[in-house]
MINUVEX-223801 format. One record per residue (C-alpha): residue in one letter; x negated, y negated, z negated; residue number from 0. Coordinates in pm, 1 decimal, padded with zeros to 6 digits. Layout:
N
[atom "A"; [X; Y; Z]; NUM]
...
***
This chain:
85
[atom "M"; [07911.5; 00121.1; -05871.1]; 0]
[atom "A"; [07725.4; 00071.7; -06193.8]; 1]
[atom "G"; [07577.4; 00401.6; -06202.4]; 2]
[atom "L"; [07405.8; 00291.5; -05889.1]; 3]
[atom "G"; [07313.8; 00017.7; -05930.8]; 4]
[atom "G"; [07157.3; 00077.9; -06314.7]; 5]
[atom "A"; [06911.1; 00374.8; -06068.8]; 6]
[atom "L"; [06800.7; 00110.7; -05783.7]; 7]
[atom "G"; [06705.3; -00116.2; -06113.9]; 8]
[atom "I"; [06509.6; 00189.3; -06269.9]; 9]
[atom "Y"; [06382.8; 00307.2; -05934.3]; 10]
[atom "L"; [06235.6; -00037.9; -05829.3]; 11]
[atom "A"; [06065.4; -00082.8; -06229.5]; 12]
[atom "A"; [05942.9; 00226.9; -06209.2]; 13]
[atom "G"; [05591.5; 00332.9; -06182.3]; 14]
[atom "S"; [05426.9; 00655.0; -06104.2]; 15]
[atom "V"; [05421.1; 00908.3; -06408.6]; 16]
[atom "P"; [05043.4; 01106.9; -06442.7]; 17]
[atom "G"; [05047.3; 01431.5; -06503.9]; 18]
[atom "D"; [04864.5; 01615.4; -06736.1]; 19]
[atom "P"; [04575.1; 01405.5; -06841.0]; 20]
[atom "L"; [04320.4; 01708.6; -06930.8]; 21]
[atom "G"; [04442.6; 01846.7; -06597.9]; 22]
[atom "R"; [04561.3; 02210.7; -06773.1]; 23]
[atom "E"; [04843.2; 02300.9; -06571.3]; 24]
[atom "D"; [04632.8; 02288.5; -06230.0]; 25]
[atom "S"; [04364.3; 02502.2; -06337.6]; 26]
[atom "K"; [04311.8; 02879.1; -06280.6]; 27]
[atom "Q"; [04132.2; 02929.2; -06625.3]; 28]
[atom "Y"; [04464.7; 02763.2; -06809.4]; 29]
[atom "L"; [04707.9; 02936.3; -06600.9]; 30]
[atom "R"; [04550.8; 03271.0; -06668.5]; 31]
[atom "G"; [04569.5; 03189.1; -07002.5]; 32]
[atom "M"; [04925.5; 03170.0; -07017.9]; 33]
[atom "E"; [04958.9; 03484.6; -06795.5]; 34]
[atom "L"; [04750.6; 03665.5; -07043.0]; 35]
[atom "Y"; [04965.2; 03587.6; -07354.1]; 36]
[atom "G"; [05301.8; 03585.5; -07194.8]; 37]
[atom "G"; [05313.7; 03719.2; -06880.8]; 38]
[atom "K"; [05425.1; 03631.2; -06569.5]; 39]
[atom "A"; [05733.8; 03446.3; -06749.8]; 40]
[atom "N"; [05581.7; 03252.5; -06942.3]; 41]
[atom "V"; [05392.6; 03148.5; -06638.5]; 42]
[atom "L"; [05735.6; 03057.7; -06441.8]; 43]
[atom "A"; [05900.8; 02967.2; -06817.5]; 44]
[atom "A"; [05661.8; 02707.4; -06811.0]; 45]
[atom "E"; [05642.0; 02535.2; -06451.1]; 46]
[atom "L"; [05979.8; 02552.5; -06523.3]; 47]
[atom "M"; [06028.2; 02338.4; -06844.5]; 48]
[atom "Q"; [05755.7; 02091.8; -06700.2]; 49]
[atom "W"; [06026.1; 02046.2; -06369.0]; 50]
[atom "F"; [06272.7; 01974.3; -06602.2]; 51]
[atom "Q"; [06043.6; 01752.4; -06844.3]; 52]
[atom "S"; [05959.7; 01540.7; -06495.3]; 53]
[atom "L"; [06316.7; 01443.3; -06383.8]; 54]
[atom "W"; [06378.0; 01197.2; -06728.3]; 55]
[atom "H"; [06016.0; 00948.8; -06643.1]; 56]
[atom "G"; [05937.7; 00753.9; -06359.7]; 57]
[atom "K"; [06164.5; 00716.8; -05994.4]; 58]
[atom "R"; [06266.1; 01110.3; -06064.2]; 59]
[atom "L"; [06448.3; 00933.8; -06339.8]; 60]
[atom "A"; [06630.4; 00652.8; -06103.8]; 61]
[atom "V"; [06719.7; 00970.5; -05864.5]; 62]
[atom "T"; [06841.0; 01147.0; -06144.1]; 63]
[atom "V"; [07082.1; 00843.9; -06240.8]; 64]
[atom "A"; [07200.3; 00863.1; -05896.6]; 65]
[atom "C"; [07336.3; 01231.8; -05839.8]; 66]
[atom "I"; [07479.2; 01216.5; -06181.4]; 67]
[atom "T"; [07701.8; 00917.7; -06103.1]; 68]
[atom "V"; [07798.3; 01062.1; -05764.4]; 69]
[atom "L"; [07894.9; 01375.1; -05963.3]; 70]
[atom "V"; [08061.8; 01201.2; -06158.4]; 71]
[atom "A"; [08236.5; 01003.4; -05945.5]; 72]
[atom "A"; [08336.5; 01293.3; -05731.6]; 73]
[atom "V"; [08442.8; 01529.5; -06004.6]; 74]
[atom "V"; [08716.6; 01178.1; -06134.8]; 75]
[atom "W"; [08787.1; 01175.5; -05766.3]; 76]
[atom "F"; [08883.4; 01549.6; -05738.0]; 77]
[atom "V"; [09079.4; 01535.3; -06135.7]; 78]
[atom "D"; [09261.5; 01206.5; -06122.7]; 79]
[atom "P"; [09540.0; 01237.7; -05866.5]; 80]
[atom "A"; [09621.2; 00871.3; -05938.8]; 81]
[atom "S"; [09231.8; 00787.7; -05747.6]; 82]
[atom "Q"; [09322.9; 00972.0; -05431.9]; 83]
[atom "E"; [09629.2; 00710.9; -05373.3]; 84]
***
């Protein structure tokens, strides 16, 4: 319950997280330059890294904490036979 309570507290306290202040991720010129220097894999890796980093800020952090809490509780429930009695 502490994990879900913490997630609720984070969600209520968090504001929206702004993106890149320069707006580089959305510009066609920036993406073209990334593709030119590193290929499509570079663009995909940058998008994946940006998505992963977004999980640790704002309201997405609350969702991440809640999901991790539920996963850990499920693992403990399935692994510990005493918790099933």
